[in-house]
Structures are given as C-alpha cells and as structure tokens.
N, CA, C and O atoms as a MOPAC input file, in Angstrom:
PM7 MOZYME 1SCF
protein

 N    -30.82800 1     7.18500 1   -32.24800 1
 C    -29.84600 1     6.05900 1   -31.80500 1
 C    -28.32700 1     6.61500 1   -31.16500 1
 O    -27.56000 1     5.93200 1   -30.48700 1
 N    -28.15400 1     7.86000 1   -31.52700 1
 C    -27.19900 1     9.08300 1   -31.09000 1
 C    -27.24000 1     9.01900 1   -29.06300 1
 O    -26.36300 1     9.04500 1   -28.19900 1
 N    -28.50100 1     8.94300 1   -29.05000 1
 C    -28.89800 1     8.95700 1   -27.58200 1
 C    -28.36200 1     7.65800 1   -26.89400 1
 O    -28.02500 1     7.69100 1   -25.71100 1
 N    -28.30600 1     6.81900 1   -27.44000 1
 C    -27.98800 1     5.31500 1   -27.29700 1
 C    -26.61100 1     5.20400 1   -26.89200 1
 O    -26.20800 1     4.55100 1   -25.93000 1
 N    -25.89200 1     5.90900 1   -27.71800 1
 C    -24.53700 1     6.00600 1   -28.07500 1
 C    -23.89500 1     6.62800 1   -26.61900 1
 O    -23.16500 1     5.97500 1   -25.87300 1
 N    -24.28300 1     7.88800 1   -26.40500 1
 C    -23.98800 1     8.68700 1   -25.29100 1
 C    -23.47500 1     8.14800 1   -24.20700 1
 O    -22.37300 1     8.24300 1   -23.66700 1
 N    -25.22300 1     7.09600 1   -23.77600 1
 C    -25.51200 1     6.26700 1   -22.60200 1
 C    -24.42800 1     5.58500 1   -22.36100 1
 O    -23.86800 1     5.58300 1   -21.26500 1
 N    -23.92200 1     4.74900 1   -23.68400 1
 C    -23.16200 1     3.31200 1   -23.54400 1
 C    -21.88900 1     4.41500 1   -23.37200 1
 O    -21.28800 1     4.13400 1   -22.33500 1
 N    -21.37000 1     5.41500 1   -23.95900 1
 C    -20.12300 1     5.93900 1   -23.67000 1
 C    -20.09800 1     6.36700 1   -22.38900 1
 O    -19.06500 1     6.33500 1   -21.72000 1
 N    -21.55300 1     6.92700 1   -21.81300 1
 C    -21.09700 1     7.39400 1   -20.49400 1
 C    -20.84900 1     6.34800 1   -19.70300 1
 O    -19.97800 1     6.54100 1   -18.85400 1
 N    -21.44400 1     5.11600 1   -19.73300 1
 C    -21.61800 1     3.55700 1   -18.85300 1
 C    -19.50700 1     3.34300 1   -18.97200 1
 O    -18.66900 1     3.46700 1   -18.07800 1
 N    -19.35700 1     3.04400 1   -20.26200 1
 C    -17.92200 1     3.08100 1   -20.51700 1
 C    -17.30300 1     3.70100 1   -19.45500 1
 O    -16.98700 1     3.11700 1   -18.41800 1
 N    -17.07100 1     5.19500 1   -19.74700 1
 C    -16.12900 1     6.05100 1   -18.60900 1
 C    -16.36800 1     5.57900 1   -17.25100 1
 O    -15.39300 1     5.51700 1   -16.50100 1
 N    -17.65900 1     5.19500 1   -16.76800 1
 C    -18.05100 1     5.34200 1   -15.72400 1
 C    -17.19500 1     3.90700 1   -14.86400 1
 O    -16.80000 1     3.54100 1   -13.75600 1
 N    -17.25800 1     3.59100 1   -15.94200 1
 C    -16.64300 1     1.75000 1   -15.70200 1
 C    -15.15200 1     2.01800 1   -15.46600 1
 O    -14.63600 1     1.32900 1   -14.58600 1
 N    -14.45900 1     2.80100 1   -16.03200 1
 C    -13.11700 1     3.10500 1   -16.64200 1
 C    -12.41300 1     3.94900 1   -15.58100 1
 O    -11.18900 1     3.97600 1   -15.45900 1
 N    -13.29900 1     4.66000 1   -14.79700 1
 C    -12.92400 1     5.94500 1   -13.99700 1
 C    -12.96500 1     4.89800 1   -12.34000 1
 O    -12.06900 1     4.79800 1   -11.50100 1
 N    -14.17700 1     4.33500 1   -12.34600 1
 C    -14.31000 1     3.20300 1   -10.99000 1
 C    -13.20100 1     2.24300 1   -11.24700 1
 O    -12.84700 1     1.75900 1   -10.17200 1
 N    -12.55300 1     1.80200 1   -12.19300 1
 C    -11.46600 1     0.79500 1   -12.38600 1
 C    -10.00400 1     1.65000 1   -11.82300 1
 O     -9.09800 1     1.05600 1   -11.23800 1
 N     -9.98400 1     2.81500 1   -12.05700 1
 C     -9.02500 1     3.55800 1   -11.21900 1
 C     -9.21600 1     4.01000 1   -10.41400 1
 O     -8.18600 1     4.56500 1   -10.03300 1
 N    -10.19700 1     4.21600 1    -9.61500 1
 C     -9.80900 1     4.29200 1    -8.51200 1
 C     -9.63800 1     2.97300 1    -7.78100 1
 O     -9.01900 1     3.08700 1    -6.72300 1
 N    -10.04000 1     1.75100 1    -8.09500 1
 C    -10.11500 1     0.70200 1    -7.36300 1
 C     -8.48400 1     0.28700 1    -7.17700 1
 O     -8.03200 1    -0.36900 1    -6.23900 1
 N     -7.74400 1     0.82300 1    -8.27700 1
 C     -6.33100 1     0.28300 1    -8.45700 1
 C     -5.88200 1     1.42600 1    -7.54200 1
 O     -4.77000 1     1.09000 1    -7.13400 1
 N     -6.18000 1     2.50100 1    -7.07400 1
 C     -5.33800 1     3.51900 1    -6.50200 1
 C     -5.30100 1     3.23700 1    -4.94500 1
 O     -4.44300 1     3.60000 1    -4.14100 1
 N     -6.65900 1     2.35900 1    -4.68300 1
 C     -6.54900 1     2.16200 1    -3.35200 1
 C     -6.06500 1     0.89800 1    -3.06000 1
 O     -6.20300 1     0.42200 1    -1.93300 1
 N     -5.31100 1     0.09100 1    -4.28400 1
 C     -4.79600 1    -0.96200 1    -3.70300 1
 C     -3.69300 1    -0.78500 1    -2.98300 1
 O     -3.52300 1    -1.48500 1    -1.98500 1
 N     -2.58200 1     0.35000 1    -3.42400 1
 C     -1.40900 1     0.89500 1    -2.69200 1
 C     -1.77100 1     1.12400 1    -1.28000 1
 O     -0.91100 1     0.95800 1    -0.41500 1
 N     -3.13800 1     1.54400 1    -0.92700 1
 C     -2.81100 1     1.56400 1     0.63400 1
 C     -3.20300 1     0.43300 1     1.52100 1
 O     -3.79900 1     0.61800 1     2.58200 1
 N     -2.85400 1    -0.76700 1     1.06100 1
 C     -3.61400 1    -1.91900 1     1.59300 1
 C     -2.30400 1    -2.16800 1     2.58400 1
 O     -1.31500 1    -2.32600 1     1.86700 1
 N     -2.03500 1    -2.23700 1     3.71400 1
 C     -1.27900 1    -2.80100 1     4.64900 1
 C     -1.14600 1    -4.18200 1     4.82500 1
 O     -2.11100 1    -4.93700 1     4.94200 1
 N      0.26800 1    -4.60300 1     4.85100 1
 C      0.74800 1    -5.99100 1     4.90900 1
 C      1.92600 1    -6.32000 1     5.92800 1
 O      2.78800 1    -5.45900 1     5.75300 1
 N      2.29000 1    -7.15600 1     6.85500 1
 C      2.99200 1    -7.35200 1     7.35700 1
 C      4.39400 1    -7.26800 1     6.51600 1
 O      4.55400 1    -8.03600 1     5.56700 1
 N      5.30700 1    -6.41700 1     6.84100 1
 C      6.37800 1    -6.46400 1     6.20000 1
 C      7.61100 1    -7.36300 1     7.15500 1
 O      8.42600 1    -8.14700 1     6.66900 1
 N      7.47700 1    -6.98900 1     8.66400 1
 C      8.39200 1    -7.42500 1     9.71100 1
 C      7.29900 1    -8.33100 1    10.31100 1
 O      6.10900 1    -8.04600 1    10.44500 1
 N      7.93000 1    -9.48800 1    10.65000 1
 C      7.10700 1   -10.51700 1    11.44100 1
 C      7.71000 1   -10.32800 1    13.09300 1
 O      8.85800 1   -10.62400 1    13.42300 1
 N      6.78100 1    -9.83700 1    13.91000 1
 C      7.38200 1    -9.70400 1    15.51700 1
 C      8.27000 1   -11.02500 1    15.70200 1
 O      9.17900 1   -10.96400 1    16.52900 1
 N      8.10000 1   -12.04200 1    15.09200 1
 C      9.11600 1   -13.12800 1    15.67200 1
 C     10.35600 1   -13.17700 1    15.25900 1
 O     11.31900 1   -13.68900 1    15.83000 1
 N     10.30000 1   -12.51000 1    14.02600 1
 C     12.13300 1   -12.69000 1    13.50500 1
 C     12.40700 1   -11.21600 1    14.01300 1
 O     13.30800 1   -10.74400 1    13.32000 1
 N     12.06900 1   -10.52300 1    14.74400 1
 C     12.83800 1    -8.90300 1    15.25900 1
 C     13.11400 1    -9.24100 1    16.93800 1
 O     12.25100 1    -9.63400 1    17.72200 1
 N     14.19400 1    -9.04000 1    17.17500 1
 C     14.33400 1    -8.36800 1    18.78400 1
 C     14.36700 1    -6.77900 1    18.66400 1
 O     14.11200 1    -6.03800 1    17.71400 1
 N     14.70200 1    -6.57000 1    19.74200 1
 C     14.30600 1    -4.58100 1    20.05900 1
 C     14.87800 1    -4.04500 1    18.96500 1
 O     14.28400 1    -3.44300 1    18.07100 1
 N     16.17100 1    -4.29000 1    19.04600 1
 C     17.67600 1    -3.58800 1    18.39800 1
 C     17.26300 1    -3.53600 1    17.38000 1
 O     17.25200 1    -2.38000 1    16.95800 1
 N     16.55700 1    -4.87800 1    16.12800 1
 C     16.58200 1    -4.75900 1    14.96600 1
 C     14.94200 1    -3.91300 1    14.52800 1
 O     14.77100 1    -3.22900 1    13.51900 1
 N     14.10700 1    -4.14900 1    15.38100 1
 C     12.66800 1    -3.39800 1    15.07000 1
 C     13.19100 1    -1.77200 1    15.52200 1
 O     12.34900 1    -1.07800 1    14.95300 1
 N     13.99300 1    -0.97100 1    16.13300 1
 C     14.59900 1     0.16000 1    16.74300 1
 C     15.15200 1     0.61700 1    15.05800 1
 O     14.82400 1     1.67900 1    14.53000 1
 N     16.00500 1    -0.39400 1    14.42100 1
 C     16.88600 1     0.09000 1    13.16100 1
 C     15.64300 1    -0.02300 1    11.94800 1
 O     15.59800 1     0.52500 1    10.84700 1
 N     14.74800 1    -0.87500 1    12.55000 1
 C     13.64600 1    -0.89800 1    10.98700 1
 C     13.00800 1     0.30700 1    11.20200 1
 O     12.85900 1     1.04400 1    10.22700 1
 N     12.49000 1     0.75200 1    12.57900 1
 C     11.58100 1     1.80400 1    12.42300 1
 C     12.57300 1     3.50300 1    11.72700 1
 O     12.22900 1     4.38900 1    10.94500 1
 N     13.68500 1     3.28100 1    12.42300 1
 C     14.53300 1     4.73100 1    12.00200 1
 C     14.71900 1     4.63500 1    10.06200 1
 O     14.52400 1     5.50600 1     9.21300 1
 N     15.21500 1     3.03900 1     9.91200 1
 C     15.07100 1     3.12600 1     8.40600 1
 C     14.00900 1     3.44700 1     7.31800 1
 O     14.05900 1     3.89600 1     6.17300 1
 N     12.84200 1     2.95100 1     8.31600 1
 C     11.38800 1     3.74400 1     7.57200 1
 C     10.96100 1     4.94600 1     7.34600 1
 O     10.34200 1     5.28900 1     6.33900 1
 N     11.37700 1     5.89400 1     8.59500 1
 C     10.94600 1     7.34200 1     8.48600 1
 C     12.26500 1     7.82500 1     8.12500 1
 O     12.35600 1     9.04800 1     8.01800 1
 N     13.40900 1     7.06800 1     7.89400 1
 C     14.42000 1     7.87300 1     7.19500 1
 C     13.68400 1     8.07200 1     5.31800 1
 O     13.62300 1     8.99100 1     4.50100 1
 N     13.33900 1     6.91100 1     5.35900 1
 C     13.01400 1     6.70500 1     3.46100 1
 C     11.23100 1     7.42000 1     3.40700 1
 O     10.55000 1     7.35200 1     2.38300 1
 N     10.84100 1     7.93000 1     4.43200 1
 C      9.44000 1     8.08500 1     4.31400 1
 C      8.38800 1     7.56800 1     4.01500 1
 O      7.51000 1     8.03800 1     3.29100 1
 N      8.41400 1     6.34000 1     4.67700 1
 C      7.68200 1     5.46100 1     4.41100 1
 C      6.84000 1     4.93000 1     5.73600 1
 O      7.42600 1     4.51200 1     6.73500 1
 N      5.25600 1     5.00000 1     5.61800 1
 C      4.47900 1     5.33000 1     6.65200 1
 C      4.40400 1     3.52900 1     7.05900 1
 O      4.58100 1     2.58700 1     6.28600 1
 N      4.09800 1     3.49800 1     8.45600 1
 C      4.05700 1     1.76700 1     8.75900 1
 C      3.19600 1     1.87000 1     9.98300 1
 O      2.54700 1     2.81500 1    10.43200 1
 N      3.35700 1     0.73000 1    10.36900 1
 C      2.08100 1     0.72500 1    11.74300 1
 C      2.40800 1    -0.57200 1    11.96200 1
 O      2.82200 1    -1.40400 1    11.15500 1
 N      2.09500 1    -0.71800 1    13.61000 1
 C      2.47700 1    -1.70400 1    14.40000 1
 C      0.85100 1    -2.80100 1    14.89000 1
 O     -0.11600 1    -2.26000 1    15.42600 1
 N      0.86800 1    -3.65600 1    14.70700 1
 C     -0.55900 1    -4.54600 1    14.83100 1
 C     -0.39900 1    -4.86100 1    16.67300 1
 O      0.28500 1    -4.42300 1    17.59800 1
 N     -1.11200 1    -5.53000 1    16.54500 1
 C     -1.53800 1    -6.15000 1    18.09800 1
 C     -0.14700 1    -7.16600 1    18.78100 1
 O      0.22000 1    -7.54300 1    19.89400 1
 N      0.21900 1    -7.27800 1    17.62700 1
 C      1.04100 1    -8.39300 1    17.58000 1
 C      2.63200 1    -8.19500 1    17.53900 1
 O      3.55700 1    -9.00000 1    17.64600 1
 N      2.58700 1    -6.78900 1    17.34100 1
 C      3.72000 1    -5.84700 1    17.18900 1
 C      4.82200 1    -6.47000 1    15.74700 1
 O      6.01700 1    -6.68900 1    15.55100 1
 N      3.46600 1    -6.55600 1    14.96300 1
 C      4.13100 1    -7.05800 1    13.55500 1
 C      4.41400 1    -5.45900 1    12.93800 1
 O      3.72000 1    -4.50600 1    13.29200 1
 N      5.37000 1    -5.36100 1    12.11400 1
 C      5.34700 1    -4.22900 1    11.11000 1
 C      4.79900 1    -4.02200 1     9.98700 1
 O      5.45700 1    -4.50600 1     9.06600 1
 N      3.60900 1    -3.36000 1     9.58700 1
 C      2.79700 1    -3.32400 1     8.39000 1
 C      3.61800 1    -1.69400 1     7.87200 1
 O      4.14200 1    -0.79900 1     8.53400 1
 N      3.38200 1    -1.90800 1     6.25000 1
 C      3.73600 1    -1.05000 1     5.40500 1
 C      2.64000 1    -1.15700 1     4.34300 1
 O      2.05700 1    -2.24000 1     4.33100 1
 N      2.20100 1    -0.13400 1     3.34300 1
 C      1.60000 1    -0.26600 1     2.66700 1
 C      1.97400 1    -0.83700 1     1.45400 1
 O      3.20100 1    -0.92800 1     1.47900 1
 N      1.51200 1    -1.28700 1     0.35600 1
 C      2.00400 1    -1.90000 1    -0.75600 1
 C      2.79400 1    -1.52500 1    -1.50700 1
 O      3.84400 1    -2.08900 1    -1.81300 1
 N      2.23600 1    -0.17900 1    -2.02600 1
 C      2.90000 1     0.88300 1    -2.50400 1
 C      4.43800 1     1.29900 1    -2.31400 1
 O      5.26500 1     1.83800 1    -3.04900 1
 N      4.45400 1     0.78800 1    -0.94700 1
 C      6.26500 1     1.04100 1    -0.45200 1
 C      6.76800 1    -0.08000 1    -0.68100 1
 O      7.99800 1    -0.07700 1    -0.72500 1
 N      6.03500 1    -1.48100 1    -0.91900 1
 C      7.15000 1    -2.69800 1    -0.55000 1
 C      8.38300 1    -2.74700 1    -0.91800 1
 O      9.36600 1    -3.23100 1    -0.35800 1
 N      8.21300 1    -2.00200 1    -2.28100 1
 C      9.47100 1    -2.29500 1    -2.98500 1
 C     10.80300 1    -1.44400 1    -2.67200 1
 O     11.92700 1    -1.93400 1    -2.78000 1
 N     10.59900 1    -0.35000 1    -2.34200 1
 C     11.12300 1     0.84400 1    -1.61600 1
 C     11.72600 1     0.04900 1    -0.29000 1
 O     12.94800 1     0.01700 1    -0.43000 1
 N     11.39000 1    -0.51000 1     0.76500 1
 C     11.02900 1    -0.94600 1     2.06400 1
 C     11.88600 1    -2.04000 1     2.01300 1
 O     12.51400 1    -2.26000 1     3.04900 1
 N     12.11000 1    -2.94200 1     0.85800 1
 C     12.76400 1    -4.05100 1     0.80700 1
 C     14.34100 1    -3.72600 1     0.29800 1
 O     15.19200 1    -4.54200 1     0.65100 1
 N     14.67100 1    -2.83100 1    -0.33200 1
 C     15.50500 1    -1.99300 1    -1.34600 1
 C     16.64300 1    -1.47800 1    -0.11800 1
 O     17.84000 1    -1.70500 1     0.05800 1
 N     15.53300 1    -0.60900 1     0.67500 1
 C     16.67600 1     0.07500 1     1.60800 1
 C     16.51800 1    -0.46200 1     3.37300 1
 O     17.18100 1    -0.09800 1     4.34400 1
 N     15.51500 1    -1.33000 1     3.29700 1
 C     15.49700 1    -1.59100 1     4.74000 1
 C     15.27400 1    -2.89700 1     5.02700 1
 O     14.39400 1    -3.21800 1     5.82600 1
 N     16.07800 1    -3.82700 1     4.38100 1
 C     15.99600 1    -5.12200 1     4.39100 1
 C     17.32100 1    -5.72000 1     4.81000 1
 O     17.45100 1    -6.94200 1     4.88300 1

C-alpha cells in the first residue's frame, strides 16, 4: 500500500509542476498591443520610446502591428497608452 501511495504522490507532484510551467509560459505569449491602422509614424516612435523606457519587450509583425507579452500588458496600458 505504501508503494502505491508514493506513486500517487509522485503523479500528483508531476501534474502540479507541469501546471506551474504552463502558467509561466502563458506570460510569454505575444499579442497585438497597438494596431498599425490606428498609428501614424510619430505615434509609433513615441510608443517604441515608451516601451523601451519601461523595459517592455516588443515585436513588430509583418503588418507593422506592435506586439507585447501578456505579462507586460498592465504596465504598458498604464504607462504607454
């Protein structure tokens, strides 16, 4: 019986650890923060300067949309909107 208990505890811990890893990965997902259609060049440059100042990693997709990570969305909204 003790052997089965250890196996069940090990399985439970494995699921727990795997769930934590999945949640951490979620913050690394990039999403469109600023749509290209709503920005001119001057606004885009201001946004880049603000994101850099705040230490927020961003990307620009092929359509010139500005993408940021989900984990940075609250800071970006407060500081760079």
